[in-house]
mmCIF file of the N, C-alpha and C atoms, coordinates in Angstrom:
data_MODEL
# 
_entry.id   MODEL 
# 
loop_
_atom_site.group_PDB 
_atom_site.id 
_atom_site.type_symbol 
_atom_site.label_atom_id 
_atom_site.label_alt_id 
_atom_site.label_comp_id 
_atom_site.label_asym_id 
_atom_site.label_entity_id 
_atom_site.label_seq_id 
_atom_site.pdbx_PDB_ins_code 
_atom_site.Cartn_x 
_atom_site.Cartn_y 
_atom_site.Cartn_z 
_atom_site.occupancy 
_atom_site.B_iso_or_equiv 
_atom_site.pdbx_formal_charge 
_atom_site.auth_seq_id 
_atom_site.auth_comp_id 
_atom_site.auth_asym_id 
_atom_site.auth_atom_id 
_atom_site.pdbx_PDB_model_num 
ATOM 1   N N  . UNK A 1 1  ? -0.588  -14.943 9.702   1.00 0.00 ? 1  UNK A N  1 
ATOM 2   C CA . UNK A 1 1  ? -0.181  -13.715 9.071   1.00 0.00 ? 1  UNK A CA 1 
ATOM 3   C C  . UNK A 1 1  ? 0.495   -12.792 10.087  1.00 0.00 ? 1  UNK A C  1 
ATOM 4   N N  . UNK A 1 2  ? 0.012   -12.810 11.300  1.00 0.00 ? 2  UNK A N  1 
ATOM 5   C CA . UNK A 1 2  ? 0.592   -11.957 12.341  1.00 0.00 ? 2  UNK A CA 1 
ATOM 6   C C  . UNK A 1 2  ? 2.065   -12.284 12.560  1.00 0.00 ? 2  UNK A C  1 
ATOM 7   N N  . UNK A 1 3  ? 2.404   -13.567 12.567  1.00 0.00 ? 3  UNK A N  1 
ATOM 8   C CA . UNK A 1 3  ? 3.801   -13.973 12.753  1.00 0.00 ? 3  UNK A CA 1 
ATOM 9   C C  . UNK A 1 3  ? 4.668   -13.502 11.592  1.00 0.00 ? 3  UNK A C  1 
ATOM 10  N N  . UNK A 1 4  ? 4.145   -13.603 10.369  1.00 0.00 ? 4  UNK A N  1 
ATOM 11  C CA . UNK A 1 4  ? 4.890   -13.144 9.198   1.00 0.00 ? 4  UNK A CA 1 
ATOM 12  C C  . UNK A 1 4  ? 5.154   -11.644 9.285   1.00 0.00 ? 4  UNK A C  1 
ATOM 13  N N  . UNK A 1 5  ? 4.146   -10.906 9.691   1.00 0.00 ? 5  UNK A N  1 
ATOM 14  C CA . UNK A 1 5  ? 4.297   -9.459  9.811   1.00 0.00 ? 5  UNK A CA 1 
ATOM 15  C C  . UNK A 1 5  ? 5.291   -9.107  10.910  1.00 0.00 ? 5  UNK A C  1 
ATOM 16  N N  . UNK A 1 6  ? 5.230   -9.820  12.025  1.00 0.00 ? 6  UNK A N  1 
ATOM 17  C CA . UNK A 1 6  ? 6.186   -9.595  13.114  1.00 0.00 ? 6  UNK A CA 1 
ATOM 18  C C  . UNK A 1 6  ? 7.622   -9.832  12.648  1.00 0.00 ? 6  UNK A C  1 
ATOM 19  N N  . UNK A 1 7  ? 7.832   -10.902 11.887  1.00 0.00 ? 7  UNK A N  1 
ATOM 20  C CA . UNK A 1 7  ? 9.176   -11.200 11.380  1.00 0.00 ? 7  UNK A CA 1 
ATOM 21  C C  . UNK A 1 7  ? 9.640   -10.131 10.399  1.00 0.00 ? 7  UNK A C  1 
ATOM 22  N N  . UNK A 1 8  ? 8.744   -9.698  9.541   1.00 0.00 ? 8  UNK A N  1 
ATOM 23  C CA . UNK A 1 8  ? 9.082   -8.667  8.568   1.00 0.00 ? 8  UNK A CA 1 
ATOM 24  C C  . UNK A 1 8  ? 9.457   -7.364  9.271   1.00 0.00 ? 8  UNK A C  1 
ATOM 25  N N  . UNK A 1 9  ? 8.667   -6.957  10.236  1.00 0.00 ? 9  UNK A N  1 
ATOM 26  C CA . UNK A 1 9  ? 8.951   -5.721  10.971  1.00 0.00 ? 9  UNK A CA 1 
ATOM 27  C C  . UNK A 1 9  ? 10.272  -5.838  11.709  1.00 0.00 ? 9  UNK A C  1 
ATOM 28  N N  . UNK A 1 10 ? 10.520  -6.969  12.344  1.00 0.00 ? 10 UNK A N  1 
ATOM 29  C CA . UNK A 1 10 ? 11.779  -7.168  13.058  1.00 0.00 ? 10 UNK A CA 1 
ATOM 30  C C  . UNK A 1 10 ? 12.969  -7.062  12.108  1.00 0.00 ? 10 UNK A C  1 
ATOM 31  N N  . UNK A 1 11 ? 12.853  -7.655  10.929  1.00 0.00 ? 11 UNK A N  1 
ATOM 32  C CA . UNK A 1 11 ? 13.925  -7.585  9.939   1.00 0.00 ? 11 UNK A CA 1 
ATOM 33  C C  . UNK A 1 11 ? 14.149  -6.147  9.474   1.00 0.00 ? 11 UNK A C  1 
ATOM 34  N N  . UNK A 1 12 ? 13.076  -5.435  9.258   1.00 0.00 ? 12 UNK A N  1 
ATOM 35  C CA . UNK A 1 12 ? 13.192  -4.048  8.808   1.00 0.00 ? 12 UNK A CA 1 
ATOM 36  C C  . UNK A 1 12 ? 13.862  -3.179  9.874   1.00 0.00 ? 12 UNK A C  1 
ATOM 37  N N  . UNK A 1 13 ? 13.496  -3.381  11.118  1.00 0.00 ? 13 UNK A N  1 
ATOM 38  C CA . UNK A 1 13 ? 14.115  -2.629  12.211  1.00 0.00 ? 13 UNK A CA 1 
ATOM 39  C C  . UNK A 1 13 ? 15.597  -2.968  12.295  1.00 0.00 ? 13 UNK A C  1 
ATOM 40  N N  . UNK A 1 14 ? 15.922  -4.240  12.191  1.00 0.00 ? 14 UNK A N  1 
ATOM 41  C CA . UNK A 1 14 ? 17.313  -4.685  12.243  1.00 0.00 ? 14 UNK A CA 1 
ATOM 42  C C  . UNK A 1 14 ? 18.138  -4.066  11.127  1.00 0.00 ? 14 UNK A C  1 
ATOM 43  N N  . UNK A 1 15 ? 17.543  -3.952  9.954   1.00 0.00 ? 15 UNK A N  1 
ATOM 44  C CA . UNK A 1 15 ? 18.254  -3.383  8.804   1.00 0.00 ? 15 UNK A CA 1 
ATOM 45  C C  . UNK A 1 15 ? 18.281  -1.861  8.805   1.00 0.00 ? 15 UNK A C  1 
ATOM 46  N N  . UNK A 1 16 ? 17.598  -1.251  9.757   1.00 0.00 ? 16 UNK A N  1 
ATOM 47  C CA . UNK A 1 16 ? 17.617  0.199   9.870   1.00 0.00 ? 16 UNK A CA 1 
ATOM 48  C C  . UNK A 1 16 ? 16.728  0.929   8.885   1.00 0.00 ? 16 UNK A C  1 
ATOM 49  N N  . UNK A 1 17 ? 15.681  0.254   8.436   1.00 0.00 ? 17 UNK A N  1 
ATOM 50  C CA . UNK A 1 17 ? 14.753  0.898   7.500   1.00 0.00 ? 17 UNK A CA 1 
ATOM 51  C C  . UNK A 1 17 ? 13.908  1.900   8.274   1.00 0.00 ? 17 UNK A C  1 
ATOM 52  N N  . UNK A 1 18 ? 13.834  3.104   7.742   1.00 0.00 ? 18 UNK A N  1 
ATOM 53  C CA . UNK A 1 18 ? 13.079  4.165   8.404   1.00 0.00 ? 18 UNK A CA 1 
ATOM 54  C C  . UNK A 1 18 ? 11.589  3.912   8.304   1.00 0.00 ? 18 UNK A C  1 
ATOM 55  N N  . UNK A 1 19 ? 10.867  4.350   9.332   1.00 0.00 ? 19 UNK A N  1 
ATOM 56  C CA . UNK A 1 19 ? 9.419   4.155   9.397   1.00 0.00 ? 19 UNK A CA 1 
ATOM 57  C C  . UNK A 1 19 ? 8.727   4.733   8.164   1.00 0.00 ? 19 UNK A C  1 
ATOM 58  N N  . UNK A 1 20 ? 9.077   5.960   7.797   1.00 0.00 ? 20 UNK A N  1 
ATOM 59  C CA . UNK A 1 20 ? 8.424   6.616   6.669   1.00 0.00 ? 20 UNK A CA 1 
ATOM 60  C C  . UNK A 1 20 ? 8.648   5.840   5.370   1.00 0.00 ? 20 UNK A C  1 
ATOM 61  N N  . UNK A 1 21 ? 9.847   5.327   5.172   1.00 0.00 ? 21 UNK A N  1 
ATOM 62  C CA . UNK A 1 21 ? 10.131  4.538   3.970   1.00 0.00 ? 21 UNK A CA 1 
ATOM 63  C C  . UNK A 1 21 ? 9.312   3.244   3.959   1.00 0.00 ? 21 UNK A C  1 
ATOM 64  N N  . UNK A 1 22 ? 9.222   2.597   5.111   1.00 0.00 ? 22 UNK A N  1 
ATOM 65  C CA . UNK A 1 22 ? 8.452   1.355   5.215   1.00 0.00 ? 22 UNK A CA 1 
ATOM 66  C C  . UNK A 1 22 ? 6.968   1.619   4.976   1.00 0.00 ? 22 UNK A C  1 
ATOM 67  N N  . UNK A 1 23 ? 6.454   2.683   5.560   1.00 0.00 ? 23 UNK A N  1 
ATOM 68  C CA . UNK A 1 23 ? 5.044   3.020   5.409   1.00 0.00 ? 23 UNK A CA 1 
ATOM 69  C C  . UNK A 1 23 ? 4.697   3.315   3.952   1.00 0.00 ? 23 UNK A C  1 
ATOM 70  N N  . UNK A 1 24 ? 5.528   4.101   3.297   1.00 0.00 ? 24 UNK A N  1 
ATOM 71  C CA . UNK A 1 24 ? 5.279   4.451   1.894   1.00 0.00 ? 24 UNK A CA 1 
ATOM 72  C C  . UNK A 1 24 ? 5.305   3.215   1.003   1.00 0.00 ? 24 UNK A C  1 
ATOM 73  N N  . UNK A 1 25 ? 6.278   2.351   1.211   1.00 0.00 ? 25 UNK A N  1 
ATOM 74  C CA . UNK A 1 25 ? 6.385   1.150   0.375   1.00 0.00 ? 25 UNK A CA 1 
ATOM 75  C C  . UNK A 1 25 ? 5.209   0.211   0.616   1.00 0.00 ? 25 UNK A C  1 
ATOM 76  N N  . UNK A 1 26 ? 4.819   0.063   1.885   1.00 0.00 ? 26 UNK A N  1 
ATOM 77  C CA . UNK A 1 26 ? 3.666   -0.776  2.194   1.00 0.00 ? 26 UNK A CA 1 
ATOM 78  C C  . UNK A 1 26 ? 2.411   -0.224  1.524   1.00 0.00 ? 26 UNK A C  1 
ATOM 79  N N  . UNK A 1 27 ? 2.183   1.078   1.681   1.00 0.00 ? 27 UNK A N  1 
ATOM 80  C CA . UNK A 1 27 ? 0.997   1.714   1.118   1.00 0.00 ? 27 UNK A CA 1 
ATOM 81  C C  . UNK A 1 27 ? 0.965   1.567   -0.407  1.00 0.00 ? 27 UNK A C  1 
ATOM 82  N N  . UNK A 1 28 ? 2.099   1.795   -1.048  1.00 0.00 ? 28 UNK A N  1 
ATOM 83  C CA . UNK A 1 28 ? 2.194   1.668   -2.496  1.00 0.00 ? 28 UNK A CA 1 
ATOM 84  C C  . UNK A 1 28 ? 1.852   0.257   -2.956  1.00 0.00 ? 28 UNK A C  1 
ATOM 85  N N  . UNK A 1 29 ? 2.464   -0.728  -2.321  1.00 0.00 ? 29 UNK A N  1 
ATOM 86  C CA . UNK A 1 29 ? 2.221   -2.122  -2.706  1.00 0.00 ? 29 UNK A CA 1 
ATOM 87  C C  . UNK A 1 29 ? 0.783   -2.561  -2.420  1.00 0.00 ? 29 UNK A C  1 
ATOM 88  N N  . UNK A 1 30 ? 0.228   -2.064  -1.306  1.00 0.00 ? 30 UNK A N  1 
ATOM 89  C CA . UNK A 1 30 ? -1.153  -2.388  -0.950  1.00 0.00 ? 30 UNK A CA 1 
ATOM 90  C C  . UNK A 1 30 ? -2.099  -1.863  -2.022  1.00 0.00 ? 30 UNK A C  1 
ATOM 91  N N  . UNK A 1 31 ? -1.870  -0.633  -2.464  1.00 0.00 ? 31 UNK A N  1 
ATOM 92  C CA . UNK A 1 31 ? -2.711  -0.037  -3.494  1.00 0.00 ? 31 UNK A CA 1 
ATOM 93  C C  . UNK A 1 31 ? -2.572  -0.788  -4.820  1.00 0.00 ? 31 UNK A C  1 
ATOM 94  N N  . UNK A 1 32 ? -1.356  -1.134  -5.194  1.00 0.00 ? 32 UNK A N  1 
ATOM 95  C CA . UNK A 1 32 ? -1.136  -1.874  -6.448  1.00 0.00 ? 32 UNK A CA 1 
ATOM 96  C C  . UNK A 1 32 ? -1.871  -3.211  -6.407  1.00 0.00 ? 32 UNK A C  1 
ATOM 97  N N  . UNK A 1 33 ? -1.765  -3.930  -5.304  1.00 0.00 ? 33 UNK A N  1 
ATOM 98  C CA . UNK A 1 33 ? -2.445  -5.230  -5.176  1.00 0.00 ? 33 UNK A CA 1 
ATOM 99  C C  . UNK A 1 33 ? -3.962  -5.063  -5.251  1.00 0.00 ? 33 UNK A C  1 
ATOM 100 N N  . UNK A 1 34 ? -4.476  -4.036  -4.580  1.00 0.00 ? 34 UNK A N  1 
ATOM 101 C CA . UNK A 1 34 ? -5.919  -3.791  -4.591  1.00 0.00 ? 34 UNK A CA 1 
ATOM 102 C C  . UNK A 1 34 ? -6.394  -3.425  -5.998  1.00 0.00 ? 34 UNK A C  1 
ATOM 103 N N  . UNK A 1 35 ? -5.627  -2.595  -6.695  1.00 0.00 ? 35 UNK A N  1 
ATOM 104 C CA . UNK A 1 35 ? -5.974  -2.250  -8.076  1.00 0.00 ? 35 UNK A CA 1 
ATOM 105 C C  . UNK A 1 35 ? -6.019  -3.498  -8.951  1.00 0.00 ? 35 UNK A C  1 
ATOM 106 N N  . UNK A 1 36 ? -5.041  -4.361  -8.798  1.00 0.00 ? 36 UNK A N  1 
ATOM 107 C CA . UNK A 1 36 ? -5.023  -5.610  -9.566  1.00 0.00 ? 36 UNK A CA 1 
ATOM 108 C C  . UNK A 1 36 ? -6.248  -6.462  -9.259  1.00 0.00 ? 36 UNK A C  1 
ATOM 109 N N  . UNK A 1 37 ? -6.582  -6.572  -7.981  1.00 0.00 ? 37 UNK A N  1 
ATOM 110 C CA . UNK A 1 37 ? -7.723  -7.392  -7.569  1.00 0.00 ? 37 UNK A CA 1 
ATOM 111 C C  . UNK A 1 37 ? -9.048  -6.827  -8.089  1.00 0.00 ? 37 UNK A C  1 
ATOM 112 N N  . UNK A 1 38 ? -9.096  -5.516  -8.297  1.00 0.00 ? 38 UNK A N  1 
ATOM 113 C CA . UNK A 1 38 ? -10.316 -4.850  -8.769  1.00 0.00 ? 38 UNK A CA 1 
ATOM 114 C C  . UNK A 1 38 ? -10.247 -4.523  -10.261 1.00 0.00 ? 38 UNK A C  1 
ATOM 115 N N  . UNK A 1 39 ? -9.352  -5.206  -10.961 1.00 0.00 ? 39 UNK A N  1 
ATOM 116 C CA . UNK A 1 39 ? -9.200  -5.031  -12.418 1.00 0.00 ? 39 UNK A CA 1 
ATOM 117 C C  . UNK A 1 39 ? -8.974  -3.578  -12.826 1.00 0.00 ? 39 UNK A C  1 
ATOM 118 N N  . UNK A 1 40 ? -8.279  -2.830  -11.989 1.00 0.00 ? 40 UNK A N  1 
ATOM 119 C CA . UNK A 1 40 ? -7.923  -1.454  -12.317 1.00 0.00 ? 40 UNK A CA 1 
ATOM 120 C C  . UNK A 1 40 ? -9.024  -0.431  -12.103 1.00 0.00 ? 40 UNK A C  1 
ATOM 121 N N  . UNK A 1 41 ? -10.174 -0.859  -11.628 1.00 0.00 ? 41 UNK A N  1 
ATOM 122 C CA . UNK A 1 41 ? -11.288 0.064   -11.395 1.00 0.00 ? 41 UNK A CA 1 
ATOM 123 C C  . UNK A 1 41 ? -11.007 0.919   -10.162 1.00 0.00 ? 41 UNK A C  1 
ATOM 124 N N  . UNK A 1 42 ? -10.931 2.232   -10.368 1.00 0.00 ? 42 UNK A N  1 
ATOM 125 C CA . UNK A 1 42 ? -10.676 3.133   -9.245  1.00 0.00 ? 42 UNK A CA 1 
ATOM 126 C C  . UNK A 1 42 ? -11.833 3.133   -8.250  1.00 0.00 ? 42 UNK A C  1 
ATOM 127 N N  . UNK A 1 43 ? -13.044 3.084   -8.753  1.00 0.00 ? 43 UNK A N  1 
ATOM 128 C CA . UNK A 1 43 ? -14.217 3.094   -7.872  1.00 0.00 ? 43 UNK A CA 1 
ATOM 129 C C  . UNK A 1 43 ? -14.238 1.846   -6.995  1.00 0.00 ? 43 UNK A C  1 
ATOM 130 N N  . UNK A 1 44 ? -14.042 0.675   -7.610  1.00 0.00 ? 44 UNK A N  1 
ATOM 131 C CA . UNK A 1 44 ? -14.037 -0.576  -6.839  1.00 0.00 ? 44 UNK A CA 1 
ATOM 132 C C  . UNK A 1 44 ? -12.868 -0.619  -5.866  1.00 0.00 ? 44 UNK A C  1 
ATOM 133 N N  . UNK A 1 45 ? -11.693 -0.180  -6.306  1.00 0.00 ? 45 UNK A N  1 
ATOM 134 C CA . UNK A 1 45 ? -10.511 -0.208  -5.454  1.00 0.00 ? 45 UNK A CA 1 
ATOM 135 C C  . UNK A 1 45 ? -10.688 0.718   -4.266  1.00 0.00 ? 45 UNK A C  1 
ATOM 136 N N  . UNK A 1 46 ? -11.170 1.925   -4.514  1.00 0.00 ? 46 UNK A N  1 
ATOM 137 C CA . UNK A 1 46 ? -11.400 2.868   -3.417  1.00 0.00 ? 46 UNK A CA 1 
ATOM 138 C C  . UNK A 1 46 ? -12.385 2.277   -2.411  1.00 0.00 ? 46 UNK A C  1 
ATOM 139 N N  . UNK A 1 47 ? -13.432 1.647   -2.905  1.00 0.00 ? 47 UNK A N  1 
ATOM 140 C CA . UNK A 1 47 ? -14.400 1.006   -2.019  1.00 0.00 ? 47 UNK A CA 1 
ATOM 141 C C  . UNK A 1 47 ? -13.780 -0.109  -1.203  1.00 0.00 ? 47 UNK A C  1 
ATOM 142 N N  . UNK A 1 48 ? -12.971 -0.928  -1.862  1.00 0.00 ? 48 UNK A N  1 
ATOM 143 C CA . UNK A 1 48 ? -12.323 -2.044  -1.168  1.00 0.00 ? 48 UNK A CA 1 
ATOM 144 C C  . UNK A 1 48 ? -11.356 -1.544  -0.103  1.00 0.00 ? 48 UNK A C  1 
ATOM 145 N N  . UNK A 1 49 ? -10.699 -0.423  -0.377  1.00 0.00 ? 49 UNK A N  1 
ATOM 146 C CA . UNK A 1 49 ? -9.729  0.125   0.577   1.00 0.00 ? 49 UNK A CA 1 
ATOM 147 C C  . UNK A 1 49 ? -10.389 0.995   1.646   1.00 0.00 ? 49 UNK A C  1 
ATOM 148 N N  . UNK A 1 50 ? -11.636 1.386   1.403   1.00 0.00 ? 50 UNK A N  1 
ATOM 149 C CA . UNK A 1 50 ? -12.335 2.233   2.362   1.00 0.00 ? 50 UNK A CA 1 
ATOM 150 C C  . UNK A 1 50 ? -11.874 3.683   2.326   1.00 0.00 ? 50 UNK A C  1 
ATOM 151 N N  . UNK A 1 51 ? -11.463 4.128   1.123   1.00 0.00 ? 51 UNK A N  1 
ATOM 152 C CA . UNK A 1 51 ? -11.034 5.513   0.959   1.00 0.00 ? 51 UNK A CA 1 
ATOM 153 C C  . UNK A 1 51 ? -11.809 6.135   -0.196  1.00 0.00 ? 51 UNK A C  1 
ATOM 154 N N  . UNK A 1 52 ? -11.811 7.449   -0.256  1.00 0.00 ? 52 UNK A N  1 
ATOM 155 C CA . UNK A 1 52 ? -12.499 8.156   -1.339  1.00 0.00 ? 52 UNK A CA 1 
ATOM 156 C C  . UNK A 1 52 ? -11.719 7.984   -2.637  1.00 0.00 ? 52 UNK A C  1 
ATOM 157 N N  . UNK A 1 53 ? -12.430 7.970   -3.747  1.00 0.00 ? 53 UNK A N  1 
ATOM 158 C CA . UNK A 1 53 ? -11.792 7.810   -5.052  1.00 0.00 ? 53 UNK A CA 1 
ATOM 159 C C  . UNK A 1 53 ? -10.774 8.909   -5.326  1.00 0.00 ? 53 UNK A C  1 
ATOM 160 N N  . UNK A 1 54 ? -11.055 10.122  -4.901  1.00 0.00 ? 54 UNK A N  1 
ATOM 161 C CA . UNK A 1 54 ? -10.097 11.215  -5.090  1.00 0.00 ? 54 UNK A CA 1 
ATOM 162 C C  . UNK A 1 54 ? -8.807  10.983  -4.308  1.00 0.00 ? 54 UNK A C  1 
ATOM 163 N N  . UNK A 1 55 ? -8.937  10.429  -3.122  1.00 0.00 ? 55 UNK A N  1 
ATOM 164 C CA . UNK A 1 55 ? -7.757  10.093  -2.319  1.00 0.00 ? 55 UNK A CA 1 
ATOM 165 C C  . UNK A 1 55 ? -6.935  9.030   -3.025  1.00 0.00 ? 55 UNK A C  1 
ATOM 166 N N  . UNK A 1 56 ? -7.612  8.026   -3.566  1.00 0.00 ? 56 UNK A N  1 
ATOM 167 C CA . UNK A 1 56 ? -6.914  6.975   -4.304  1.00 0.00 ? 56 UNK A CA 1 
ATOM 168 C C  . UNK A 1 56 ? -6.202  7.561   -5.515  1.00 0.00 ? 56 UNK A C  1 
ATOM 169 N N  . UNK A 1 57 ? -6.861  8.417   -6.250  1.00 0.00 ? 57 UNK A N  1 
ATOM 170 C CA . UNK A 1 57 ? -6.241  9.043   -7.419  1.00 0.00 ? 57 UNK A CA 1 
ATOM 171 C C  . UNK A 1 57 ? -5.008  9.837   -7.029  1.00 0.00 ? 57 UNK A C  1 
ATOM 172 N N  . UNK A 1 58 ? -5.087  10.553  -5.922  1.00 0.00 ? 58 UNK A N  1 
ATOM 173 C CA . UNK A 1 58 ? -3.941  11.336  -5.443  1.00 0.00 ? 58 UNK A CA 1 
ATOM 174 C C  . UNK A 1 58 ? -2.778  10.408  -5.062  1.00 0.00 ? 58 UNK A C  1 
ATOM 175 N N  . UNK A 1 59 ? -3.097  9.309   -4.400  1.00 0.00 ? 59 UNK A N  1 
ATOM 176 C CA . UNK A 1 59 ? -2.052  8.350   -3.997  1.00 0.00 ? 59 UNK A CA 1 
ATOM 177 C C  . UNK A 1 59 ? -1.413  7.703   -5.229  1.00 0.00 ? 59 UNK A C  1 
ATOM 178 N N  . UNK A 1 60 ? -2.212  7.379   -6.228  1.00 0.00 ? 60 UNK A N  1 
ATOM 179 C CA . UNK A 1 60 ? -1.689  6.784   -7.463  1.00 0.00 ? 60 UNK A CA 1 
ATOM 180 C C  . UNK A 1 60 ? -0.706  7.749   -8.118  1.00 0.00 ? 60 UNK A C  1 
ATOM 181 N N  . UNK A 1 61 ? -1.056  9.021   -8.159  1.00 0.00 ? 61 UNK A N  1 
ATOM 182 C CA . UNK A 1 61 ? -0.152  10.018  -8.722  1.00 0.00 ? 61 UNK A CA 1 
ATOM 183 C C  . UNK A 1 61 ? 1.092   10.182  -7.861  1.00 0.00 ? 61 UNK A C  1 
ATOM 184 N N  . UNK A 1 62 ? 0.908   10.233  -6.559  1.00 0.00 ? 62 UNK A N  1 
ATOM 185 C CA . UNK A 1 62 ? 2.028   10.396  -5.621  1.00 0.00 ? 62 UNK A CA 1 
ATOM 186 C C  . UNK A 1 62 ? 3.044   9.271   -5.752  1.00 0.00 ? 62 UNK A C  1 
ATOM 187 N N  . UNK A 1 63 ? 2.536   8.044   -5.858  1.00 0.00 ? 63 UNK A N  1 
ATOM 188 C CA . UNK A 1 63 ? 3.425   6.878   -5.934  1.00 0.00 ? 63 UNK A CA 1 
ATOM 189 C C  . UNK A 1 63 ? 3.812   6.525   -7.366  1.00 0.00 ? 63 UNK A C  1 
ATOM 190 N N  . UNK A 1 64 ? 3.314   7.299   -8.319  1.00 0.00 ? 64 UNK A N  1 
ATOM 191 C CA . UNK A 1 64 ? 3.600   7.062   -9.740  1.00 0.00 ? 64 UNK A CA 1 
ATOM 192 C C  . UNK A 1 64 ? 3.252   5.630   -10.147 1.00 0.00 ? 64 UNK A C  1 
ATOM 193 N N  . UNK A 1 65 ? 2.048   5.220   -9.783  1.00 0.00 ? 65 UNK A N  1 
ATOM 194 C CA . UNK A 1 65 ? 1.567   3.877   -10.091 1.00 0.00 ? 65 UNK A CA 1 
ATOM 195 C C  . UNK A 1 65 ? 1.003   3.882   -11.514 1.00 0.00 ? 65 UNK A C  1 
ATOM 196 N N  . UNK A 1 66 ? 1.372   2.865   -12.290 1.00 0.00 ? 66 UNK A N  1 
ATOM 197 C CA . UNK A 1 66 ? 0.953   2.604   -13.668 1.00 0.00 ? 66 UNK A CA 1 
ATOM 198 C C  . UNK A 1 66 ? 1.943   3.142   -14.580 1.00 0.00 ? 66 UNK A C  1 
# 
């Protein structure tokens, strides 16, 4: 997985993708995947991500998830 991530980061840098854009997209996709894995349960997803449920709710609204 480390090699895949290294290649992805190298490609993003080469293409001139800004750090903030990359971080936001990664965070959004990570949350969506976690929600799917937890069958949409905010409590389970927040626990799996190690964040408070209110933080997760705020991120879902911020990223317009669902």
